[in-house]
FILUM-698273 format. One line per 3 residues: number of its first residue (from 1); for each residue x, y, z of C-alpha. Coordinates in Angstrom, 1 decimal, decimal comma, padded with zeros to 4 digits. Example, Ala and Ser with C-alpha at 12.3 -4.5 7.8 and 13.67 -1.06 7.14 Angstrom:
2
1 = 012,3 -004,5 007,8 | 013,7 -001,1 007,1
This chain:
265
1 = -007,3 -095,0 -042,7 | -009,5 -094,2 -045,7 | -007,8 -090,8 -046,2
4 = -004,3 -092,4 -046,1 | -005,4 -095,1 -048,6 | -006,8 -092,3 -050,9
7 = -003,5 -090,5 -050,8 | -001,5 -093,7 -051,6 | -003,8 -094,4 -054,6
10 = -003,5 -090,8 -055,7 | 000,3 -090,9 -055,6 | 000,3 -094,1 -057,5
13 = -002,0 -092,7 -060,2 | 000,3 -089,6 -060,6 | 003,3 -091,8 -061,0
16 = 001,5 -094,0 -063,6 | 000,0 -091,1 -065,6 | 003,3 -089,4 -066,3
19 = 005,3 -086,3 -065,4 | 002,8 -083,6 -066,0 | 001,5 -083,4 -062,4
22 = 003,5 -081,2 -059,9 | 003,0 -080,7 -056,2 | 005,1 -079,9 -053,2
25 = 004,2 -080,9 -049,6 | 007,0 -078,9 -047,9 | 005,7 -075,6 -046,5
28 = 005,1 -073,7 -043,3 | 001,4 -073,7 -042,4 | 001,7 -070,9 -039,9
31 = 002,1 -068,2 -042,6 | -000,9 -069,0 -044,8 | -003,7 -066,7 -045,8
34 = -006,8 -068,9 -046,1 | -008,9 -066,3 -048,0 | -007,6 -066,6 -051,6
37 = -007,4 -070,3 -052,6 | -008,6 -071,4 -056,0 | -009,0 -074,0 -058,6
40 = -008,8 -073,1 -062,3 | -008,5 -074,4 -065,8 | -007,2 -072,6 -068,9
43 = -007,3 -073,9 -072,5 | -007,0 -073,0 -076,2 | -008,8 -074,5 -079,2
46 = -006,4 -075,1 -082,1 | -009,3 -075,3 -084,6 | -010,9 -072,0 -083,7
49 = -008,2 -070,1 -082,0 | -010,4 -069,6 -078,9 | -008,6 -069,2 -075,6
52 = -009,9 -068,9 -072,1 | -009,9 -069,4 -068,3 | -012,5 -070,7 -065,8
55 = -011,9 -070,4 -062,1 | -013,6 -070,7 -058,7 | -012,7 -070,1 -055,1
58 = -013,9 -070,4 -051,5 | -013,6 -066,6 -051,2 | -015,1 -063,5 -052,9
61 = -014,7 -062,1 -056,4 | -012,3 -064,6 -058,0 | -013,0 -063,0 -061,4
64 = -011,1 -059,9 -060,3 | -007,8 -061,6 -059,8 | -007,4 -064,9 -061,6
67 = -008,4 -064,9 -065,3 | -006,2 -063,0 -067,8 | -007,0 -063,7 -071,5
70 = -006,1 -062,1 -074,8 | -007,1 -063,5 -078,1 | -004,2 -064,4 -080,4
73 = -001,8 -064,0 -077,5 | -002,5 -066,4 -074,6 | -004,0 -066,8 -071,2
76 = -002,8 -066,8 -067,6 | -004,6 -067,9 -064,4 | -003,0 -066,4 -061,3
79 = -003,8 -067,6 -057,8 | -002,2 -068,8 -054,6 | -001,9 -067,9 -050,9
82 = -001,1 -064,3 -052,0 | -002,2 -064,0 -055,6 | 000,2 -062,0 -057,8
85 = -002,3 -060,6 -060,2 | 000,5 -058,7 -061,9 | 001,7 -062,1 -063,3
88 = -001,4 -061,9 -065,5 | -000,6 -058,5 -067,0 | 003,1 -059,1 -067,3
91 = 002,6 -062,7 -068,5 | 000,4 -061,5 -071,4 | 003,0 -058,8 -072,3
94 = 005,7 -061,5 -072,6 | 003,4 -063,9 -074,5 | 002,6 -061,1 -077,0
97 = 006,3 -060,7 -077,6 | 006,5 -064,3 -078,7 | 007,9 -066,0 -075,6
100 = 006,8 -069,6 -074,9 | 004,6 -070,5 -071,9 | 007,7 -072,1 -070,2
103 = 009,9 -069,1 -070,8 | 007,2 -066,8 -069,4 | 006,8 -069,0 -066,3
106 = 010,5 -069,0 -065,7 | 010,8 -065,2 -066,0 | 007,8 -064,6 -063,7
109 = 009,1 -066,9 -061,0 | 012,7 -065,6 -061,2 | 011,5 -062,0 -060,8
112 = 009,1 -062,7 -057,9 | 010,6 -062,9 -054,4 | 007,3 -064,2 -053,2
115 = 007,1 -067,0 -055,7 | 006,7 -069,6 -052,9 | 003,2 -068,1 -052,2
118 = 002,0 -068,1 -055,8 | 000,4 -070,5 -058,1 | -000,3 -069,9 -061,8
121 = -000,7 -071,6 -065,1 | -000,1 -070,3 -068,6 | -001,1 -071,1 -072,2
124 = 000,7 -069,5 -075,1 | -000,6 -068,9 -078,7 | 000,7 -072,3 -079,8
127 = -001,2 -074,2 -077,1 | 001,9 -075,0 -075,0 | 001,3 -074,7 -071,3
130 = 003,4 -074,3 -068,1 | 002,7 -073,8 -064,5 | 004,1 -073,0 -061,1
133 = 002,9 -074,1 -057,6 | 004,8 -072,5 -054,8 | 005,7 -074,6 -051,7
136 = 004,1 -072,1 -049,3 | 000,5 -072,7 -050,6 | -001,8 -074,8 -048,5
139 = -002,5 -078,4 -049,3 | -004,0 -080,0 -051,2 | -002,1 -078,2 -054,0
142 = -001,3 -079,4 -057,5 | -001,1 -078,3 -061,2 | -001,3 -080,3 -064,4
145 = 000,1 -079,1 -067,7 | -001,1 -080,8 -070,9 | -001,2 -079,8 -074,6
148 = -003,7 -077,0 -075,1 | -004,9 -076,9 -071,5 | -003,7 -076,8 -067,9
151 = -005,4 -077,2 -064,5 | -004,3 -075,9 -061,1 | -005,6 -075,8 -057,5
154 = -004,7 -075,3 -053,9 | -006,4 -075,7 -050,6 | -008,4 -078,5 -052,4
157 = -010,5 -081,1 -050,7 | -008,4 -083,7 -052,6 | -005,6 -083,6 -055,2
160 = -007,7 -086,0 -057,3 | -009,9 -083,0 -058,2 | -007,3 -081,8 -060,7
163 = -007,4 -085,2 -062,5 | -011,2 -085,1 -062,4 | -011,2 -081,7 -064,1
166 = -008,8 -082,9 -066,7 | -010,9 -085,9 -067,6 | -014,1 -083,8 -067,7
169 = -012,4 -081,3 -070,1 | -011,1 -084,0 -072,4 | -014,4 -085,9 -072,6
172 = -016,2 -082,9 -074,1 | -014,1 -082,8 -077,3 | -016,0 -081,0 -080,0
175 = -018,0 -078,7 -077,8 | -017,3 -074,9 -077,7 | -014,4 -074,1 -075,5
178 = -016,5 -072,2 -072,8 | -018,8 -075,3 -072,5 | -015,8 -077,6 -072,0
181 = -014,4 -075,3 -069,3 | -017,8 -075,0 -067,5 | -018,1 -078,8 -067,5
184 = -014,6 -079,2 -066,0 | -015,4 -076,7 -063,3 | -018,8 -078,4 -062,5
187 = -017,0 -081,7 -062,1 | -014,3 -080,1 -059,9 | -017,0 -078,7 -057,6
190 = -018,9 -081,9 -057,5 | -015,9 -083,8 -056,4 | -015,1 -081,4 -053,6
193 = -013,5 -078,3 -055,0 | -012,2 -075,8 -052,4 | -012,5 -077,4 -049,0
196 = -014,3 -074,3 -047,6 | -017,0 -074,6 -050,3 | -017,1 -072,6 -053,6
199 = -018,3 -069,0 -053,2 | -017,3 -067,2 -056,4 | -016,6 -068,3 -059,9
202 = -015,8 -066,8 -063,3 | -015,2 -067,7 -066,9 | -013,5 -065,6 -069,6
205 = -013,2 -067,0 -073,2 | -012,3 -065,1 -076,3 | -013,1 -066,2 -079,9
208 = -012,2 -064,9 -083,4 | -015,7 -064,8 -084,9 | -018,1 -064,5 -081,9
211 = -018,3 -062,1 -078,9 | -016,4 -063,2 -075,8 | -018,0 -065,3 -073,0
214 = -017,1 -063,2 -069,9 | -019,2 -064,0 -066,8 | -018,6 -064,0 -063,1
217 = -020,4 -064,7 -059,9 | -018,7 -062,7 -057,1 | -020,5 -064,3 -054,2
220 = -022,9 -067,2 -053,7 | -023,6 -069,0 -050,4 | -023,6 -072,4 -052,2
223 = -023,6 -074,1 -055,6 | -021,5 -071,3 -057,2 | -020,8 -073,1 -060,4
226 = -024,5 -073,8 -060,8 | -025,1 -070,0 -060,4 | -022,5 -069,3 -063,1
229 = -024,3 -071,8 -065,4 | -027,6 -070,1 -064,7 | -026,0 -066,8 -065,7
232 = -024,7 -068,5 -068,9 | -028,2 -069,8 -069,7 | -029,4 -066,2 -069,5
235 = -027,0 -065,3 -072,3 | -028,6 -068,0 -074,5 | -032,0 -066,2 -074,3
238 = -033,4 -064,9 -077,6 | -033,1 -061,3 -076,5 | -029,4 -061,6 -075,5
241 = -028,5 -063,7 -078,6 | -030,1 -061,0 -080,8 | -027,8 -058,5 -079,1
244 = -024,8 -060,7 -079,6 | -025,5 -061,1 -083,3 | -024,8 -057,4 -083,7
247 = -021,7 -057,1 -081,5 | -018,3 -056,7 -083,2 | -015,8 -059,5 -083,2
250 = -012,1 -059,8 -083,8 | -012,8 -060,9 -087,3 | -015,5 -058,3 -087,9
253 = -014,7 -055,2 -085,8 | -017,2 -053,0 -087,6 | -020,2 -055,3 -087,3
256 = -023,6 -054,1 -086,0 | -027,1 -055,5 -085,9 | -030,7 -054,3 -085,6
259 = -031,7 -052,4 -082,5 | -034,3 -054,1 -080,3 | -036,0 -053,4 -077,0
262 = -036,6 -057,1 -076,2 | -036,0 -057,9 -072,6 | -033,8 -060,7 -071,3
265 = -036,0 -063,1 -069,2
């Protein structure tokens, strides 16, 4: 009874909040692959031009398939029952040519005979977003497309997780993009995440004036997002920050620093 009431409340909240949530409950459960389900968020920062993806899954090495990011072009997060990682490469090529997120989404879906098994979200250089959730993905499945960011998940413990991640991202306005994405992922995991538990996670964010934040945990028995945050904290050490201060950026591709033998601890 409690689960039925939760779904009723969720459907009401989706109707009240607008038309940006999309889901489809019609699919054949007998043909599902339960090894590649994921929840992700992608976003851009109109002030800095930063763009990135954060993602997590109940399987291994999510960072090898889901996040696709290119500064000044856009971002794609590809997932689903049978992840079409080519949508990342092909999507970025189309975005680079100037196509909008919606146009890229439509082209990718039209060209993919297995579109029913895919889920992906896209952000273009203008911050417009679009997404696709194929009917053959396992419940709970949902994606939300807003201005400057989008969230998607399948095989979730609850559809409400997508709304939780959206709220967590929005409340951190003013923080660097990678911190906002990490906060959204932490809240997603805390509210259930993938119903098998979260075992791998990744974040990939590119900036104009600082080196990229590109981290991944390929396997963790539990608390995977916490492990990703521990890894991020290591990058904030004095030794690693000294290294980053000498690394080239998009704005300064010839930059270098002072060589040091300080150890990251």
